[in-house]
N, C-alpha and C positions, 0 to 999 in steps of 0.2 A: 968484462963480463957484465952483462946487463941484468939487473934484478927487476922482476915483474912485480909491481905493486898492486895490491888488491883494489878493485874499483871503490872509489869513495862514494858512499851513499849521500845523495843530496838531501839535506835536512829542509824539509818544507815547513814553512811557518804555519802554525795552526790557524785555522780559519777564525776570523774575528767573530766573537759572540755578540750578536746584536741584542741589545736589551729588549726583553719581551714586554710589550705594552699590555697592560691589563685591559682586557676587553670586557665591557659591560654588555651582557646579553639583553636582548629585547624582552625576554621573559622576566628577568629581574626588574626591569623598568616598569613593565606592566603590573607586576606583583606589588611594587612599591606604590604605584598610582592607585591600585585597588585598595590597598591598606589605608592610604591617606583619604580616599573617598569614603570608606567605611567609618573611619574616625570622625571625619567631618559630618557625615550623615548622623552619627550617634550624638555628637556633642553640639551640633547646631541648635537643637531646641533648648538645651540647657543654657548655652551662651545667650540665646535670644531672651530667655526668661530672666537671666541674670541682668542683662543690659536693660530690659524693660523695668526692672525694679529700681533702677537708678535714673531713669529718664524723667524729665518733667512732663507734665500732662500735655503740653503743646506738641512735644515731639512724639508722644504716644499716639495722639490723634492726627498727626500730620499725614498728608497724602501728597506725594508718594511716601512710603515708609522711610523713617530715619533709622538706618541699621546701626550706625555708630555715632551716637549723639556727641555734641560738643559741650552740652550742659548736663551736669549730673546733680542729683539731689538725694538726700536721705529722708525726705519728707514721707515717703510711703512707709518706710520702716517705723518712723515715729508715729505715724497715723494708726497702724494696726495695733500698736501697744497702748495708745491713748484711748482709742475708741472701744476696744474689747480686751478682756483679760487673757491676752494671748499666752503669757507665761504660764497661767493656770492650765490652759489647754495642753501645753507641752508637758507639764507635770502629770496631768491625767494620762496622756499617751505613754509617758515613760513608766508610770506605775502599772498600767495594764500590760504593757509589753514585757516589762521585766518580770512581773509575776507569772504570766503565762509561759515565758521562756524558762524560768526556773522550774516550773511544774513539768514542762515538757522534758527537761533533762533529768529531773528526779524520777519520773515515771517511765520514760522511754529508755534510759540507759540500762536499768536492770532487765527490762524486757528484751532489749537487744542482746545482752549478754546471755540470757537464757536461751534465746534462739540460736546464738552462735556456738555455744559450748555445751549446754545441757541437752540431754536427750528428752525432747518434748514430743509428746504424741501429737500427730497431725501438724508437724512443723511446716510442711509444704503448703497445707491448706491455710495456716495462719499467715504465712508470708504472702500467699496469693491475695488474701483478704486485705492485708496491710497495703500491698501495691495497688489494689483496686481503690481503696479509700484514698490513697495519695492522688490518684488520677481522677477522682470523682469531683464534679463541679459542685462546689459548696453552696452556690446560690440555690440549688435545689433543696437544701436543708433549711431554707429560711422559714417556711411556713411551720415546719415542725418545731424549730427552735422558738418561734414566736409563741406557739401554744404552750411550750414548756415554761417560758418566761412568765406568761400570764398565769399559769397554774400555780407556780411556786412564788409568785409575787416578787420576781427579780428585776422588774422594771426600775430604771434609775438606780441600779446597783452595779458596782464594778464586776461582780461575779457573773452578770449577764454577758460580759465580754470576755472575762478571763477563762471561764469554762469552755465556751466554744472555740476560742483561739487555741487553748491547750489541746482539745480533742482534734482539731484540724491539723496541728503541727506534730503531734506525737508519731504518726506513721512515718513522716520524713526522718524524725529523730531515730526511730528504730532501724530504718534501712541504712542510714549513714553509720550509726554506731555499730551495727551488726557487721558491716563490711570491715570496719576498723578492728573489731575484736577478732575476726577471723584471721587477720594478718599477724597478730601477736603470737609468738612461739608458745607452745604448750609447756615447754620446760619451766617457764616462770610459774605456771600454776602448779605443776608437779612439785617444784621446790617449795612453794608456799604451803602446799598440803603437808609436806614432810615437816615443815617448821611449825605446824599446828594451826594454820589459818583455816577458818571455815570459808564458805563461799562468799558471804557478805564481807568479811574482813579482807579476803583476797581481792575482791572487786574494788573496795573503797581505798585500801591502803597501797595496793600494788599496781592494779591495772588502770585505775582512773588517772593517776599521774602520767601514765604513758599515752593516754588517749586525749591529751589536752588539745591537739589540733582538731580532732573530730568534735570535741565538746564545743570549742570556740566556733567552728563552722556551723554546726547545727544550731547553736545558740543564736548566732547572728542572723541566720536565715529565719528562725522562728521570731526573732525580735523584729526584723524588717516586715515580715508578714503581718504581725500584730500591730505594728506602728502604722502601716498603710491601709489597714482594713477600713472600709467605709460603710457598707450596707448595714451590717449588724450594729455598728456604733451609731448610725443615723436613726435606727428604729428602736433599739433597746434603751438608749439614753436620750432623754428629752430635756433634762434639767440643764440649764445654761452652765452652771458651775462644774458640771461633770463631763462636758463634751470633750472629744479628742480633736487632734489637729486636723485630720482630713475633713471632719464635719464642720469645724470652725472655718476652714478655708473656703469650703463650698458655700457657706452661708454669709460670706462677706458681701455687703451691699454698698451701693454708692449713696451719696447725699440726696440725689434725686431718684424719682421712681424708675425711670428707664435708663439710668446711668450704670454702666459696667465699670467698676474701678479696676482697670487692668493693672495699674501700678501697684495698688495694694494687694491684689491677688498674686502678682509676681513676687512681691516682697514676702508675703505669707508662705508661698511655696518654697522660696529659698530658705527661709527660717526653718520650715518644717523638714527640709531635706538635709540641712547642715549636720544634725546629729548622726544621721545614717552615714553620710560621707566620712565624717570624722571616725566613726566606729569601724568602717571598712578599711580606711587608711591605717588605722592603729593596729588592726589585726590582719593585715593583708597576707602576711607570710603564713600565719596559722590557717587562714582560709584556704590558701593554695595547697598547703600540706594536707588539710582535711579532705578537700575535694579530690585530690589526687589519690589519696589512700582509699577513699570510698569508691573510686572509679576503677581500681585495679582488680578487685576481687569482690565477689558477693552475689 
């Protein structure tokens, strides 16, 4: 008697999985090239200025240009400190910039909180005026400020720079801080009121520690604007011992009448920029947090 066996299914071997090769799209390559070109375009003038400050005079005046010199010198840095009180100029700029920055934060922060939380009549009109002042070209205020300086006898006085710098940077402080205050939960303020805090105590003891990124951001922006300002500092301050860095750099002259000291100018520019670079690198995380918070709402 024969038994019928069920048909045996043929077990086919699974197809071999070929390793997938990572394909780099043309768009990614073009995007990377574009980013590198933008970085090169942005950093090339800075690198050129830095290299010029270390070149010897023969390489600076050489034709064709010597882009990457083989000889380096510190003579230009020594020269700017020996010929002029450059350290004093830096201290002048630091005093004016720090003073105006602190005044901006002290005056602009309460105003920003009032516009963000308190019911102020004409709030929209006030915000519109603040925005217009922020976008206003400040060079148009030069004649009016000059008359004010003459009337009150503020020539060759640090107040002639501190007061305009403060007035110019307060609108930006108000806009950034107001956006940050609007993002804070109202429960904090309600809890503080239950605990017996008044408006000023709640602002100084509870809210300000939470707004450190915005304070750092607005403070650094106001500091940079005051540090780099040139027109007001050139006109309102004529005493040599009170000049700021931008004016001092612009007035560097050579040993001869028609000589342009490119090496000394480059060295002075580098020295004047280093404090700003160090400040931004030190607080870069706070700056990013503050700018992001100010751009989300407001």
